[in-house]
C-alpha positions, 0 to 999 in steps of 0.5 A: 499499499502506498504512502498516499493510500495511507494518508488517505485512509488515516484521513478518512479514520479521523473524519469518521471517528469525529462524526462518531464521536459527535453522534454519541455526545448529541445522543449520550451526553457524559455516557459516551464512550470510546468503545461507542464511538469506535463501533459507531465508526467502524474502527478499532478502539486503538485507532481512536486512541493513536489519533486522539490520546485523550478524551480531550484530544478528542473533544478539542479535535471536534471543536477545531472542526467545527472552527474551520469552515468558519475560518474559511468563511472569515478569510473569504470575507476578508477579500470582499469589496463591501467591508460592511456587508462581509461583517454582518454576512459573518455574524449571521453565519457566526450566530447561526453555527454557534446555535447550531453548536450549542447543545454539542457544547453543552455535551462536550463540558458535561464530558469534562471539556474546558470549552474556554480554555479549548476555544482559546487554543483552536479558536485564535486563528478565528478570533483574529479573523473576526477582528480583522472583518470587524476593523475593516468595516469600521474603517468603512464607516458600517460599523460604530468605532467604539465597538469591540470583538468581545462586544460582538461575541457577547452579543452573540451569545446572548442572542443564542442563549435566548433563542435556545430558551424560546426555541423560536427560529423567526425570534432568533432571526429578528434579534440577530438584525436588532443586533446588527442595527445596533452595531451599525456605524454612519455608513449604514448597510441595507439589510439587503446587501447583507444577507448571505448567499 
């Protein structure tokens, strides 16, 4: 078996393990086990441990797997001609992703992951990219100059917490729009231009 095939098999195993671990965590929470994850992934327990030697390493890998698409979106948004529209589209995407991830994040915390520490460890690039999007939007006058990236994160977390309690997607969408309105600067961005495709 050639080296390329070995690398391909290893990557497929990692993806299978992460997918299985997510399902196990979502359905079983703290009762999710490495044995169960291995069975669901169709690999041996030893393969799980070779890729993720500890439960913490596995949970961090799941988190990183969710961060990567957002990081790619942030990098793409940096090249957008309309900095304000790009920033608000990214805020919406981040809020939606955080809402979808919340139940899994709660299960990961229950399983023993220090989520704040893990976010700092795997989310540094995303934080930097989001900060750059904010700075570009502020330079264009699309976002208030006194807004910090920490403000944005707090507002997004608040929207998702309220939406989880209410279970109403229409309400969450309205709250996101209200947050975006609160962030806007003197150079107004029309709602139509900020809707991601």
